[in-house]
N, C-alpha and C positions, 0 to 999 in steps of 0.2 A: 214649778209648773213645767210641763213638757210641751214644747212647741210642736204642732202637727203641720207637716208640709203635705198638702193634698196631692202634689205631683208625685210624691213617693209612695202613696197609698196604693194598695191592690184594689182596683176598682171592682173586682168581683165580690169583695166583702160588702159593697154598698149598692148591690144590684137593686134591692127593694126601694131604697131611698131615691135612687136615680130614676126608677120607673115612676115613682110618685111625682118627682119634679117634672118629668116629661108630661105627665097628665095635666099638671098644673099649667105648664106653658101652653099646651094645646087648648085649654079652656080660656086663656086670656085673650083679650082683644089684641090685635097686632101692635097697636101703639104702646101697649104696656109691656110687651115682650122685649127684653134687652136686645140690642142690635146684633150682638155677637152670639145670641142663642136662637135666632130665628130659624136657622137651618136645622137646629136640633128640634125645635118646636114642630117643624113640618115632617119630621121623620116618625116612623112607627117601628115597633119592634125594638130589640136590644141594640144599644148603641155600641159601635166599635170602640176599642180602648182609647184612641185619641179624642174622640168626641166625649166619651164618658169622663175622661180626665178634665177636659175643658169645663164641663158642667159641674164637676166636683169642685173645681177652683172657684167658679162663680157662686156656688152654694156656700163655700167657706167664707166668701167676702160679703154675702148679702143676708142679713137677718130676715128681711122681708121675704126673700125667695125661699129661705129654709122654712119659714112659717107656711108659705103657700104649699110647699111640698108635703109638710105634715098634715095640712088640711085635706090634701087629696090622697092620703094614704088610707085606703078602705080597711075597716076592721082592725085598726091599730089599738091595742090595749097596753098602755105603758106598764101596768102591773103584771102582766103575763107575757113578757117578751120571749120570743123563741131565739135560738142561737143565730138564725139567719137574719132576724130583725134587729138585734141589739146593736151591731156596729152602725147601721144606718140611723137608728134612733138616737144614739149618743152623738153622732156627727151633726144631726139636724137640730135636736133639742138642746144639747150641750149643757147638761146639768153639772153641778160642781164635781170636780175630779174626773170629768169625762175624758180629758186628754190621756191621763195615765191608764184609765180603764181601756180606752180605745187602743193605746199602744200595746197593752198586754194582749188584747184580742188579736191585734195585727200580728204580734209575735207568735202567738199560738197558731194562728192561721198559716203563717209563714213556715212554722215548724212542721205543721201537718202537710203543707204543700211540698216541703222538702222531703218529708217521709214518703209521700206518694210518688214524687219524682224519683227518689232513690229506689223505691220498690219497682217502679216502672223500668228504671235503668237496669236493675238487677234481673228483672224478668227478660228484658231485651237482650241482656248479656248472656243469660242462660240459653235463650233461643239461638243467639248467634254462635255460641260454643257448640250447641248440638248441630247446627247447620255446618259448621266447620268440620266437625267429626264426620258427618255424612259425606261432605265433599272430599275429605281426605280418603275415606273408604272408597268412594267412586274413582278417585284419582289413582289409587293403588290398583283397583280392578282394571282401569283403563290402561295403566302401565303394563300390567300382566298381559292383557289382550294384545297390546302393541308389540310386546316382546315376542309373544307367540306368533303374531302375524309376520313379524320380521323374520323369525326363524323359518316359518313355512315358506315365505317368499324366497329366502336365501336357498332353501332346499329345492324349491321349484326351479330357480335359476340354475342351480348346480345340475339338477337332472336334465334340464333342457340343454345346457352346455354339453353334457355328456352325450346326449342324443345327437347333437350336431356333430360332435367329434366322431362318434361312431358312424353316422351317415356319411361324413366326409371320407373316412377311411374306406367304407364300402364303395363309395363312388370312385375313389382313386383306384381301388382294385378292379372295379368294373371297367373304368377307362383303360387301364393297363391291359385287361383281357381283350377289350374291343380293338385296341391298337394291334395286339398280337394277331387277332383274327384278320384285321385288315392286311397285315403283312402276309399272312398265310394265303389269304384270298388273292393278293397281288401275285404271289409266287405261283398259285394255281392257274391264274389267268395267263401269266407269262408262259407257263408250261403248255397250257391249252392252245395259246396262240402259236407257239412253236410247232405243236403237233398239227394244227390246222394248216399252217404254212407249208409244212412238209407234205401234207396230203394234197394241197393245191399244186405244189410243184410236181408231185408225182402225177396228178391228173393232167397237168399241162404237158408233161413229158409223154404221157400216153396219147394225148390228143395230137401231139406233133407227129407221132408215128402214123396217124391216119392220113390217107391221101387227101389232098385239099385242092379244089379247083383254082385257087388263087394262092399266090405266094404268102407264106405265113407272115403275119405282122409281128413286130417286136413285142415281146411280152411286157405288159404293164406291171408296175410294182404290185406285189401281192397285197391283198387287203389286210393280211395279218402280219406284214413285215414291219418291224421297228415302230412300235406304237407304245404310248404311255399306257399303264394299266387301266386308267379311267376311260381313255378313248377306246381301248380294246373291249372294255365292259360294255360301253355304249354300242359298239359295232356288233358285239355278240348279241345284245338285246335286239338290235335291228334285224339281225338274221333270224333269230328265234321268232320274233313277232311277225316278220314278213314271210316266214316259211323257210327253214334252214336248208332243206334238201333241194328245192327248186333252183336257187341261185347257184349252188355249187355244182350240181350235176344236171344241167339242162339237157345234155345230149343223151343221158341215160334213160329218159322216159321211153317206154315202149311205144311202138307205132300204134296210133289210134287211141292211145290212153288220154283220157280227159284230164285237164289240169285240176288240181285240188279245188274242191268246192268251198266257197266262202261260207263262214258260219252264218247262222240266222241273224238278221238285222235286229239291233236292240230296239225294243218298244216299251215305253213307259206305260204302266196301267192308267186307264182313263181318269180315275179320280185325282191323280197327281198332276201338278202343274209344273212346267219347266222353269218358272220364275220363283219357285218357293223352295225353302230349305229341305222340305221332305223329299224332293227329287234327288238331292245328294245323299240323304239317308238311304233311299232305295238303291242308288248306284253302288254304294260301298258294300251292300249285301249280295250283289250279283256274284256268282261263283266262278264265272268263266273269265278268260283272259280278255282285257279291255284296254284300249288306248284312250287316254284322257288328255286332250289338248286344250290349254287355257290361254285366252287372250289376256296377257299380263297387265298392260296399261289400262285396258278397258275395265278390268276389275279394280285396279288401284284407284281409278277415278271415283269409284263409289265410296272409297274411304276418305279421300281428300282431293280437292281440286284447286290448283294442280297438285298431282301426287308427287311425293318425294321418295328418296331411297327407303325411308321407313315404311311407306305404304307398299313399295315394291317388295321389300323383304317380307311383309306380312302376307302378300299374295303367294310368294314362294313357300312360306311356311304352311299356308292353306293347302297348296298342292302336295307338300310332304305329308300333311295330315291325311289327305285323301288316300295316299299310297299306304300309309301305315295302318289305317283303320279298315281298309278294304278286305273283304272276305276272300276274294279270288285274286289272281295275279293282275297287276296293273303296270302299264308303262305310262308315266305321267310326264308331260312336257309343258313348259311355260314359255310362251313367245313374247318378246318385247321388241317393239319397233326401235331400232337403233342403227347408228352408222358404224357401230363396232363390228357387226357381222361376225360374231364369234359365239362360242357356247361355253357354258360351265357345266361340268359333270360331277356327280358324286355317285355313290353306289345306290342312291335312292331315286332322285328325279333328275330331269334335264332342264336347264335354263338356257334358252337360246336368244341371242340378240341378232335380229334379222332386219333386212331392209323393209319387208312388208309382212307383218304378223298375219294380216288377213289372208294373203296368198298361202302362207305356210299352213294355216289352220285348214283351209280348203284342201290343200294338198294332202294333209294328214287324213282327211276323210276317206281317201281311197285306200287306206291301209288294209291289209288282209284281215286282221282281227276286227271285231266291232269297235267303232270309234265314237267317242263322245266329244263334241266341240262345245266349249264353254265361252260364250260371248254374248254381250248385249246388243251387238250389231246385227239387226235383222237380216241384212243382205248376206253377211257371212254365214249365219245359221242356215238360211235357205239354200245357199250354194253347197254347204257341207251336207245338208240333208238330202239334196239331189244326188249326192254321190254315195248315199247309204249311211251317213253318220246320224247320230242322235244329237239334237241341239238343245243345250241348256243355257239359261240366262246367267250372267255374272252375278245378278242380284241373289240368285239361289245359293251360290258359293259363299258370298259375303254374309248372308243371313245365317248360313250353316255354321259359321265360325263361332266359337264361344265368345261371350262378352268380355 
């Protein structure tokens, strides 16, 4: 005789018998339902494996409960049992030899289940292998793309480095050329200063020969004597802007000859406003010689308050940009209030540190060429305009700068 342990049985084989037992429990009065099966009696639908195993154990130990389950098995025909009905029927009815027959059915079911599991595992394994092959192919493609991208990036870096080296060489050549030009211009300025100094000395000598109502005064040091090239350049600009002939030969003007007339005063077209950037764009397009005087700290305060040397340098760069972009000739000066009372010169613009930038700006308004005074100080603009200058706001200059 083969002993059957219900806890080791596959409850799926006894689904029909367990459903009959559930129906029987639901139809019983509460007091007739075993205490440990009342939760099962209240459930509907298929039991989970733990509860199904507990009910199977109770059926194994209770002849009465097995009979009740058989009584609530609808349509049961012991002479024509199906494959799904036979395990539950053998377990509930228990005819002679049922243990061995049930063991064989269980073994066959286990073998079938093992076959199905093996087939499923084989199927899953085949899918996994195909997925691995696809992933390996994608990985190979990705590796090729990565290698191509690395090669392209390396080539781009190489080309960019070559461009940088070429640009650096060209810049060094240009710097060397410009330095040579500066040296040549310095030499030319020195030669011009010497020639002008000799002309002034000759002019003084000629003047000394003229009869004079008063004793001649000692000759002051010539304007062209012993000066640095940058200072000579500034002095030459002052003479050219102020009228070169009049200061050097004042006595040579013919009797009754009128002094040179001043050029027409600059006037900005009505649609333009002096506080907007378009006024600077209009200014750089003017073809004539123009003096541009800028209130340095006034403009720097629009960049940062209080301004630092960084804002000061940016205002100086704005003045240099006005000079470089202008269509006509420009003399550009930037005045900063300072106790230094000195000036910085280069071959482009003049940066002056003065006791009163306002007074210097108003003084520049009387220059011979047309003058533009750039300041946000209304009083300074009005005083300069009264002397014939055109007044622009510092806001226009700052807004005109690139971001």
